[in-house]
C-alpha atoms as one frame of an Amber mdcrd trajectory, in Angstrom:
protein
 105.039 -12.607-107.964 102.988 -15.479-106.580 101.254 -15.846-103.238 102.336
 -18.453-100.654  99.656 -21.094-100.150  99.382 -23.317 -97.046 100.072 -27.000
 -97.691  96.475 -28.008 -96.882  95.116 -25.537 -99.426  97.690 -26.635-101.990
  96.467 -30.205-101.592  92.828 -29.143-101.997  93.648 -26.975-105.017  95.652
 -29.755-106.620  92.789 -32.190-106.200  90.351 -29.676-107.662  92.651 -28.979
-110.596  92.974 -32.698-111.298  89.187 -33.029-111.227  88.752 -30.261-113.819
  91.588 -31.581-115.975  89.872 -34.958-116.122  86.588 -33.345-117.152  88.272
 -31.407-119.952  90.193 -34.469-121.110  86.896 -36.375-121.227  85.571 -33.808
-123.707  82.854 -32.480-121.422  83.462 -28.844-122.360  84.785 -29.161-125.892
  81.867 -27.762-127.900  79.953 -25.291-125.754  78.051 -22.314-127.093  78.511
 -18.854-125.539  76.261 -18.152-122.585  73.248 -15.978-123.554  74.229 -13.634
-120.706  77.579 -12.996-122.379  76.007 -12.523-125.792  73.387 -10.074-124.497
  75.975  -8.181-122.477  78.130  -7.859-125.563  75.240  -6.497-127.586  74.093
  -3.988-124.960  77.312  -2.915-123.239  80.514  -4.222-124.794  79.853  -3.508
-128.455  79.416   0.236-127.864  82.758   0.254-126.017  84.357  -1.614-128.900
  82.955   0.759-131.516  83.226   4.093-129.733  86.297   4.022-127.495  89.790
   4.763-128.775  91.421   4.550-125.330  94.580   2.435-124.984  93.678  -1.218
-124.397  89.966  -0.423-124.858  89.583  -3.270-127.340  91.123  -5.920-125.081
  89.309  -8.414-122.896  90.276 -10.941-120.239  88.341 -14.187-119.877  89.413
 -15.155-116.358  89.166 -18.835-115.385  87.723 -19.192-118.870  88.312 -22.927
-119.331  88.420 -24.099-122.937  87.730 -20.623-124.258  84.200 -20.877-125.679
  83.543 -17.292-124.584  86.990 -15.935-125.462  86.886 -17.327-128.996  83.367
 -16.042-129.631  84.369 -12.608-128.359  87.391 -12.578-130.651  85.031 -13.261
-133.528  83.177 -10.086-132.516  86.370  -8.045-132.809  88.013  -8.189-129.368
  91.667  -8.924-128.654  91.279 -11.597-126.027  93.407 -13.078-123.276  92.228
 -16.420-121.896  93.488 -17.379-118.430  92.962 -20.692-116.675  94.964 -23.118
-114.546  93.948 -26.237-116.514  96.459 -27.205-119.196  94.005 -29.560-120.995
  91.427 -26.758-121.145  93.937 -24.348-122.628  95.079 -26.928-125.173  91.473
 -27.242-126.364  91.293 -23.448-126.623  94.569 -23.290-128.590  93.262 -25.828
-131.101  89.951 -24.008-131.548  91.670 -20.641-131.916  94.122 -22.021-134.480
  91.286 -23.636-136.434  89.635 -20.217-136.673  92.908 -18.327-137.336  92.450
 -16.297-134.152  95.494 -14.909-132.277  94.223 -15.815-128.821  96.622 -14.995
-125.982  96.713 -17.799-123.431  97.930 -17.550-119.834  98.167 -20.564-117.553
  97.947 -19.860-113.838  95.625 -19.333-110.929  93.127 -16.514-111.234  94.707
 -14.735-108.286  98.171 -14.810-109.802  96.841 -13.617-113.165  95.047 -10.583
-111.739  97.759  -9.574-109.272 100.489  -9.858-111.886  98.406  -7.837-114.353
  97.908  -5.132-111.724 101.600  -5.067-110.817 102.513  -4.710-114.499  99.856
  -2.009-114.907  98.161  -4.036-117.596  94.569  -2.963-118.191  91.641  -4.433
-120.123  88.543  -2.985-121.733  86.529  -5.655-119.977  86.962  -8.636-117.681
  84.665 -11.658-117.811  84.290 -14.124-114.939  81.778 -16.893-115.560  80.921
 -19.510-112.918  84.067 -19.143-110.858  84.606 -17.670-107.407  87.749 -17.004
-105.435  87.002 -14.149-103.050  90.660 -13.146-102.944  90.357 -12.255-106.643
  87.332  -9.950-106.348  88.990  -6.718-105.152  91.637  -6.938-107.865  89.273
  -6.911-110.817  88.552  -3.150-110.919  92.306  -2.520-110.750  92.894  -4.202
-114.103  90.138  -2.348-115.972  90.663   0.809-117.989  88.649   3.888-117.062
  85.178   3.117-118.373  85.998  -0.592-118.578  83.336  -3.175-117.852  83.205
  -6.134-115.478  80.928  -9.073-116.296  80.497 -11.476-113.406  78.128 -14.433
-113.206  78.223 -17.381-110.835  76.266 -19.459-108.325  74.890 -18.139-105.045
  74.377 -19.871-101.728  70.677 -20.293-102.659  71.556 -22.664-105.497  71.163
 -25.948-103.622  68.063 -24.747-101.725  66.391 -23.955-105.039  66.947 -27.529
-106.210  69.671 -27.094-108.809  71.800 -30.269-108.956  74.624 -28.408-110.711
  77.165 -26.133-109.130  79.468 -26.242-106.101  78.333 -27.074-102.590  81.296
 -25.539-100.788  80.230 -22.112 -99.459  83.689 -20.767-100.324  82.616 -21.027
-103.970  79.100 -19.605-103.550  78.185 -15.932-103.441  76.160 -14.540-100.589
  73.061 -12.559-101.507  74.044  -9.158-102.960  77.709  -9.821-102.226  78.812
  -8.538-105.626  76.905  -5.290-105.075  78.775  -4.770-101.829  82.200  -5.609
-103.242  81.757  -3.381-106.304  79.867  -0.499-104.723  82.561   1.867-106.006
  81.707   1.005-109.610  78.729   2.075-111.698  76.242  -0.805-111.574  74.730
  -1.237-115.029  72.863  -4.473-114.312  72.353  -6.793-111.357  70.136  -9.821
-110.950  69.796 -12.825-108.660  67.834 -15.789-109.974  65.024 -16.783-107.629
  63.650 -19.842-109.408  65.191 -23.270-110.063  68.794 -22.178-109.536  70.714
 -19.623-107.542  72.829 -17.430-109.817  73.925 -13.816-109.468  74.925 -11.715
-112.454  76.566  -8.323-112.411  77.597  -5.829-115.067  79.546  -2.918-113.627
  81.617  -0.121-115.127  84.771   1.539-113.855  84.463   5.328-113.455  85.452
   7.172-116.623  88.195   9.037-114.759  90.093   8.854-111.496  88.340  10.412
-108.482
């Protein structure tokens, strides 16, 4: 079930989607390496879950707004069953080609992040972890714990409102796409915070690793 979107927001979203499609078609994101944050988080937090948990869906991960799948494909190579979700068809086509070239059964879902998470929640689909990297739609945030298994892990990393002030030319300028200081800590205060950091030099980025409680309250 989708969510009705005002015409003005549809126009803005369509323009933004076209912008990203053009960047993917131009090959800007075709050959990216996994972010060191994702690799370190896998080593320190995800790998133990992968090796030790036998819970249903414990070995599944969702790369939300994951673009051309450079994280999803790397994570599959580490042993995860991955779902890649994005709204850009060109990005997902790149991911399909890379997955096929590596004989990886990557599940691909095209749609907005909000539709992906709400539909997963409504279908009671759960993941061992959810990754969100450099994407922010505040309507999505409260849904993420709902699609994690008990003990599942959320990895979230994106720009903060300090980014431009700190002189970073990259990243969005629209405050709707920039985190406020400690916003993730407030939103996910019901989860176990395993790691939190806000960059204070050269660029404004917040990173959070949080775990769902192991059982229902």
